[in-house]
C-alpha positions as CSV (number, residue, x, y, z in Angstrom):
1,M,34.0,-0.6,-1.0
2,Y,30.4,0.1,-0.6
3,P,27.9,-2.7,-1.0
4,P,26.2,-2.8,-4.4
5,M,23.0,-0.8,-4.5
6,H,19.9,-2.8,-5.4
7,P,17.7,-1.3,-8.0
8,P,14.2,0.0,-6.5
9,I,11.4,-2.5,-7.0
10,R,9.1,-1.5,-9.8
11,T,5.4,-1.3,-8.8
12,L,3.3,-3.0,-11.4
13,I,0.4,-0.8,-12.7
14,K,-2.7,-2.0,-14.2
15,I,-5.3,0.1,-15.8
16,C,-8.5,-1.9,-16.0
17,G,-11.8,-1.4,-17.9
18,L,-10.4,0.4,-20.9
19,S,-12.7,0.6,-23.8
20,T,-11.6,3.2,-26.3
21,P,-8.4,3.5,-28.5
22,E,-7.7,7.0,-27.1
23,T,-7.7,6.0,-23.4
24,L,-5.9,2.9,-24.2
25,E,-3.2,4.8,-25.9
26,A,-2.9,7.1,-22.9
27,A,-2.4,4.1,-20.7
28,L,0.2,2.5,-23.1
29,E,2.2,5.8,-23.7
30,A,2.3,6.5,-19.9
31,G,3.7,3.1,-19.3
32,A,1.2,0.8,-17.9
33,D,2.5,-2.6,-17.3
34,M,-0.9,-4.2,-17.8
35,V,-4.1,-3.1,-19.5
36,G,-7.5,-4.7,-18.5
37,F,-10.5,-5.4,-20.9
38,V,-13.8,-6.4,-19.2
39,F,-16.0,-9.1,-20.4
40,F,-19.0,-8.9,-18.1
41,P,-22.3,-7.7,-19.7
42,P,-23.7,-5.8,-16.8
43,S,-20.6,-3.6,-16.4
44,P,-20.4,-0.2,-18.1
45,R,-17.0,-1.2,-19.2
46,N,-18.0,-4.3,-21.0
47,L,-16.5,-4.8,-24.4
48,N,-18.1,-6.4,-27.4
49,L,-15.9,-8.7,-29.4
50,D,-15.2,-6.3,-32.2
51,D,-13.9,-3.7,-29.9
52,A,-11.9,-6.2,-28.0
53,M,-10.2,-7.4,-31.1
54,A,-9.3,-3.8,-32.1
55,L,-8.0,-2.9,-28.7
56,G,-6.2,-6.1,-28.2
57,A,-4.3,-5.5,-31.5
58,Q,-3.6,-2.1,-30.5
59,A,-1.9,-3.2,-27.1
60,Q,-0.2,-6.2,-28.6
61,G,3.5,-6.3,-27.6
62,R,3.2,-3.0,-25.8
63,S,1.7,-4.1,-22.4
64,L,0.4,-7.3,-20.8
65,K,-3.3,-7.7,-21.8
66,V,-5.7,-8.9,-19.1
67,A,-9.1,-10.4,-19.8
68,L,-11.4,-10.0,-16.9
69,S,-14.6,-12.1,-16.5
70,V,-17.0,-12.9,-13.8
71,D,-18.1,-16.7,-13.3
72,A,-17.9,-17.0,-17.2
73,T,-18.6,-20.2,-19.1
74,D,-16.0,-21.8,-21.3
75,A,-17.8,-20.7,-24.4
76,F,-17.9,-17.2,-23.2
77,L,-14.2,-17.2,-22.4
78,D,-13.5,-19.0,-25.8
79,A,-14.8,-15.9,-27.6
80,A,-13.3,-13.3,-25.5
81,I,-9.8,-14.8,-25.7
82,E,-10.2,-15.4,-29.5
83,A,-11.0,-11.6,-29.9
84,A,-8.6,-10.0,-27.4
85,R,-5.7,-12.5,-27.3
86,P,-4.9,-11.8,-23.6
87,D,-1.7,-12.6,-21.9
88,L,-3.6,-13.3,-18.6
89,L,-7.1,-14.2,-17.3
90,Q,-8.5,-12.2,-14.4
91,L,-11.3,-14.1,-12.5
92,H,-13.4,-11.7,-10.5
93,G,-16.3,-13.8,-9.4
94,K,-16.8,-16.8,-7.2
95,E,-14.6,-19.1,-9.2
96,T,-13.3,-22.0,-7.0
97,H,-9.6,-23.2,-7.1
98,E,-10.8,-26.2,-9.2
99,R,-12.2,-23.8,-11.7
100,V,-9.0,-21.8,-11.8
101,L,-7.0,-25.0,-12.5
102,D,-9.4,-26.1,-15.1
103,L,-9.2,-22.8,-17.0
104,K,-5.4,-22.8,-17.0
105,R,-5.4,-26.3,-18.5
106,R,-8.0,-25.4,-21.0
107,F,-6.6,-22.1,-22.2
108,G,-2.9,-22.3,-21.4
109,L,-3.0,-18.9,-19.8
110,P,-2.0,-17.7,-16.4
111,V,-4.7,-16.6,-14.0
112,M,-5.1,-13.8,-11.6
113,K,-7.8,-14.5,-9.0
114,A,-9.6,-11.8,-7.2
115,I,-10.0,-11.9,-3.3
116,H,-12.8,-9.7,-2.1
117,V,-12.0,-8.0,1.3
118,S,-14.0,-6.3,3.9
119,G,-12.2,-7.7,7.0
120,P,-9.2,-9.7,8.1
121,D,-11.1,-13.2,8.0
122,D,-11.4,-12.7,4.2
123,L,-7.6,-13.4,3.8
124,A,-8.3,-16.9,4.8
125,A,-9.5,-17.4,1.1
126,V,-5.8,-16.9,0.0
127,A,-4.9,-20.4,1.0
128,A,-7.4,-22.0,-1.4
129,Y,-5.7,-20.3,-4.4
130,E,-2.0,-20.5,-3.4
131,H,-1.4,-23.4,-5.5
132,A,-3.9,-22.7,-8.3
133,A,-3.6,-19.1,-9.3
134,D,-0.5,-17.5,-10.7
135,R,-1.4,-14.0,-9.1
136,L,-3.9,-12.5,-6.7
137,I,-5.7,-9.2,-6.6
138,F,-7.2,-7.9,-3.4
139,D,-10.4,-5.8,-4.1
140,A,-12.9,-4.3,-1.8
141,R,-16.1,-6.6,-1.2
142,P,-18.8,-4.9,-3.1
143,P,-21.7,-3.6,-1.0
144,K,-24.9,-5.4,-0.5
145,G,-27.1,-5.3,-3.6
146,A,-24.2,-4.3,-5.9
147,I,-24.4,-5.6,-9.5
148,L,-20.6,-5.4,-10.0
149,P,-18.1,-7.3,-8.1
150,G,-15.5,-4.7,-8.7
151,G,-15.1,-1.2,-10.2
152,N,-17.4,0.3,-7.5
153,G,-14.9,2.9,-6.3
154,A,-15.0,1.4,-2.8
155,A,-11.9,1.0,-0.7
156,F,-11.3,-1.4,2.2
157,D,-9.2,-1.0,5.3
158,W,-5.6,-1.3,3.6
159,T,-4.0,-2.2,7.0
160,I,-5.6,-5.6,6.6
161,L,-3.0,-6.5,4.1
162,K,-0.2,-6.0,6.4
163,S,-0.9,-9.6,7.7
164,V,-1.3,-11.2,4.2
165,Q,0.9,-14.2,3.6
166,T,1.3,-15.5,0.2
167,G,4.1,-16.6,-2.1
168,L,2.2,-15.3,-5.1
169,P,2.6,-11.8,-6.7
170,W,-0.5,-9.7,-5.9
171,M,-2.0,-6.3,-6.6
172,L,-4.1,-3.9,-4.7
173,S,-7.5,-2.7,-6.0
174,G,-10.6,-1.0,-4.9
175,G,-11.1,2.8,-4.4
176,I,-7.6,3.7,-5.6
177,N,-7.1,6.9,-7.4
178,P,-4.4,9.4,-8.2
179,G,-5.0,11.3,-5.0
180,N,-4.5,8.3,-2.6
181,V,-2.3,5.8,-4.5
182,A,0.8,7.1,-2.6
183,Q,-1.0,6.4,0.7
184,A,-2.1,2.9,-0.5
185,L,1.4,1.9,-1.4
186,A,2.8,3.4,1.8
187,V,0.3,1.4,3.9
188,T,0.4,-1.8,2.1
189,R,3.7,-2.0,0.2
190,A,1.7,-3.6,-2.6
191,P,3.8,-4.9,-5.4
192,G,1.1,-3.9,-7.8
193,V,-1.9,-1.6,-8.1
194,D,-5.0,-1.8,-10.2
195,V,-7.2,1.1,-11.0
196,S,-10.5,1.4,-12.9
197,S,-13.2,3.9,-11.6
198,G,-10.4,5.8,-10.0
199,V,-9.4,7.2,-13.5
200,E,-13.0,7.8,-14.8
201,S,-15.0,11.0,-15.3
202,S,-18.2,9.0,-15.1
203,P,-19.0,5.2,-14.7
204,G,-17.2,3.3,-17.6
205,V,-15.7,6.6,-19.1
206,K,-11.9,6.6,-18.7
207,D,-10.1,10.0,-18.6
208,A,-6.7,10.1,-20.3
209,A,-5.4,12.9,-18.1
210,M,-6.3,11.0,-14.9
211,I,-4.8,7.8,-16.3
212,R,-1.4,9.7,-16.9
213,D,-1.7,11.3,-13.5
214,F,-2.3,7.9,-11.8
215,I,0.7,6.4,-13.5
216,Q,2.9,9.3,-12.8
217,R,2.1,9.5,-9.1
218,T,2.4,5.7,-8.7
219,R,5.9,5.9,-10.1
220,A,6.8,8.8,-7.9
221,A,5.6,6.9,-4.7
């Protein structure tokens, strides 16, 4: 008797910064596990509350909805959550582990905390969130003077993540696109990938064909 074969581990795919019904539909139909909505006014991907409500309803029950914010106030998050009805909060700023725990208690939603990486020493931040966050996302540290904490199309040295130690599920972000996602997965063995600018024709403008291509190539990898 041959030993039973284990099914392959499915890489989670998150398409972030969606802002139109057409590109959201492309992500949903292609099988995105998570769809991200940005609530950060300086971002070209920022959603107003009316659009967030419509897109949230469109994605309801078809994919996990993620609301991304950056050092947001409780009142700001109240409005965003009321509109989009997310399944998960993504904190992409300088939120402390105490802030993560506070938001989980306040809103009753799981939290994914971004860790910005430029070198191996940045992984020390993982310990602070190990018992606070529900997920982690490793993104490239933004360049000096950048307004956006993510979505800059910048990658970091993925080999750094070979030494990451965490019991939390995590995702790789930063500079990933259809052309390099297979390499990114080969280097990091990441259990999930997150893409935003890598599937855009210009900042904040998602491309449906690129979204489908990214998801197809990720599944193939």
